[in-house]
C-alpha positions, 0 to 999 in steps of 0.5 A: 607504443601501445597506442600505435599497436592499438592503432594497427590492430583497429586497422587491421580488423577494418581491413578484414572486414569485421565489425569493431565496437570502440569503447571510449571513456563516455560509453554507456550502452549500444545496441550490437546488431550492426556490429555482430557477425554470424555464422549458421552451421549444422550441430557441433559442426565447429567448436570454439577452437575451430573457429580460433584456428581456421581462418577460412571459416566465414562469418557474415555482417548483419545490417540491422540492430535487429538480429533475426532468423526465421524458421528453416533458416538455419539447421542447428547452430548459430555463431555470434561474433562481436569485436570490441576494442577498450579505447579508455585509460583504465580497466572496464567492466561491461554487461552483455545482455541478451533481451530475450529469455526464450532461448534454449541454450546460449554459449558464451566465449570470451577470447583475447588474441585467438585464446579462450579466456573465459566461457560460460553457459546459460539457457532454458535447458539449465535450472535457473539457479545455475545461471552465473547471474540470476537475472531473467535474460542471459547476461555476461560481464566482461572486463577489457583492460586499456588498449586491449581487444577482445572477440566475444563468441555466442552459441545458440540453438532455439530447437530449429524455431524462429529466434530473435537476438536483441543483443546490447552491450551497456556498462554497469551502471547503465545496466542498473539504471535501465534494469531497475526501470524495466523491473519497475516498468514490467511489476507495474504491468504485472500489478495492473493485470493482478489487480484486474485479475483480483477484482474479477474474481471478487466481482464474481464472488459478490455478484455470483456472475459466471461472466466475471468468473471466466474474465478472472480466469483469463486475466489469471492465465494471461497474466501467468503467460505474460510472465513467462514470455519475459522470463519472470515466471522462470527466475521466481516461480518454477527456478528448477524446472527447466522442462516444463519452463521450455513448455510453460509459455505455449501451455499458458498461452493456449489456456488463456485463448480457450479461457478468452473464448469461454468469456467471449461466450459467456459475455454475449447475451443469450438474446443475440448469441446463435447456435452457429456462433456458439458452435464456432466458438466452442470448435475454436476451443479444440484448437489451443486444447490440443496445443496445450497437450501437444506442448506437454508431450516433447521437443517435437510436438512442442515445436509444432505446438508453437508453430500452430499457436503463433499462427492460430492466435491472430485468427482467434482474435479476428474471430472475436472481433468479427462477432464483435462487429456483428453484434455492434451493428445489430445495436448489442450495446455491450459490444461497444467497448469490447470491440475496441478492446479486442482491436487492441488485442489484434494491435498488440499482436501485430506490434509483436509481429512487427518488432519480430521482422523489423529492425528494432533490437527490443524484445518482442514481448515486453516492449513498451509498445505491446505492453501498453497495448495488452494493458489498455485491452485488459482495461478496456475488458474490464470496463466492457464487463462492467458496462455490460452489467450496466446495461443489463441493469438498465434492461432490468430497470425497464421491465420493472418500471411499472411496479417501481412507479406503483411503490413509489407514492408507498414509499414517499408515504413511508419516508414522509412518516419515517421523516417525520418520526426521525424529527420527532426522535430527535426533538424528543432526544433533544428535549431528553437531553436538556432535561438530563442536563437539568436534572444533573444541574439540579443535582450539582446545585443540591449537592452543593447546598448540601455541601455548605450545610454540612460544611457549616454544621461540621464548623459549627457543631463539631469545631466547637466540640472540638474546641471544648475538648481542647480547653477541658484537655488542657484544664486536666493538668497545665503544668503537668505536675500531678501526671507521670512520664507516661501519662504526660507523654499520652497527655501530650498526645491527646492535645496533639490529636485534637489539634490535629483533627481540628485542622483536618475538620477545618480542610475538610469544611473548607474543600466542602465549601471554600470560603474564598470562594464567596469572598474572593472568587474563582482565582484567588481560591484556585492560586491559594489551592495551588499554593498549598499543594506546592508546598506539601506535594511531589508534584509541581503545579503551574496556574494560569488564568486569562482574560477572566477579570469579570465575575461570572455565575457563582454556580459555574464557578463552583463547578469549575472549582470542583472539576480542577479540584478532581483534575488536581486529585487524579494527577496527585494519586495516578498520574505520578507526574512531576510537573503539571499545569492548570490554565483558565481562558475565557475567549469569544464567550467561551471558558476553555480549562486545559490540564496538562501533565507529564505523568505515566498516562494511559491508552485512551483510544476507544473515546470512552470516558472510564473511573469515577473521577472522569465521569464526574468531571464529564458529568460536571461539563455536560451539566454546563453545556460543555464538552470535554476532550482527553488526549493521553497515551502511556508514558506520553503524559496527559491533556485534558481540555474542557470547553464551557460556553458562557453567556452574558447573564447566564444563570446556572440553576 
């Protein structure tokens, strides 16, 4: 039944000669120009109720995707009608978009069975924040039930100017996807213009060149103008000032023309520019200045300002292109890129004009062709500036070539002296570094000898004295027969303290010069040390040694032992680690010592070693021509890697 009714309605609409857009299940988007009918009338002559009730009011068909209304083609109001039929089995939601933000006002009416079901008001006469959907283009949401028929009416006004109405209808997903791509595209476009602007200001600052400053000002106003043309400026910069937005496009476009003329005058070398050309450029600046002032005086003056501006822009670019061609013929090298850039400017203007009269339903200011032409024009102008700077520098270099030739020999002589001095300093630095390492090695060697002597003296002297003291103390009263209770306790304490002193003396003597180093070597000594630490300490150490079967120089072994002792001491005292590992690896004549722990770590970012322990480790490593690498962060533990070169028959002395 519903299907039959749908067919009857569809046939009736076709019979009446009205274009109907059939919405199917796979519908994504459609340009509406060919599906629109329109009516031109005096201002407020008709209301929506008149159009719904009066069947004698005739709408005209539109043949193209583009809906274009020329100057004077209409007096005030434009009515556009669109017929939609939902051929889907479920309700669908569509987005109706007018891809032109420069509309004074637009009223949307959604009707069904000649009854008004929804309406909305949009356009530049309202603050942007009052829009139903906060988007740069006027948008309207349409909901259609299955087999339903709706008529959409749009009422527009553009203040008597030429108006370009690219209408399209899209599914919600398609609209989101296309608007996202367009936003990214426009973002890249505006980002490019802003980057060129900032770089130009920066170059003007560091080069102190007027031409760069004028180009930066031109790029700034051009960027603002482009944002005004796309509706981005109204959306983000002045959303609550619709009156200003109506004048902003014309105002900033006129100011950018003045900046372009000033930049062109500054770009031309004083050697080539004549008084007549200067006068022509200065006089040309007066017209956009008058346009900028007129755009601020009211709607009527704004209308004439727009009319003059759109006709003046091609004249300005043609004038600049003609001047550029003349200078190019006169062998002004800087014009070789300046002329193609202006050509692209004229192409972009031609592209806007082409889109404004052709059958394409794209925005005349933000379509890809125009955007790419403008972007490439700006890029070429910036290249032309750099090329001009390069050419001027080359000319200055030619003027100074004689002086440079005279100074070349002196500079070469200075360079030779500097090179010899640099080589001498580098050689002396290497010698000094070698001497420092020799001094360090001598100090460490002397330190080990002194350790050995002190350890021997402690063992032979203090050890014997403590042993004798122990024997004499025991002889006082072996059975404790003549001692009272307090005296007996004191006596036992004395014996224990003597035993403890003997033990501490043995440990000190062993640490200063472990006897196992001479008898068993580095590996056994370190294994014994780690085993003793693991039996008494809170930190568990793992010791591993690889490829170190053969004995190396005893002094290197002793230094390695001292370094490991210092690392272990640091881990126990400062790291608060639960697990730690010490690894010794000999690989390709390189002895690698790696110490790792899971302790509290420390911030090591400035690559400077601090602390007596670490400084001592670093000094010992450098004395053996080694290098140290520390990787540590708070709560991330610490890893220290020391690499020491070991060569056959190497002697540490």
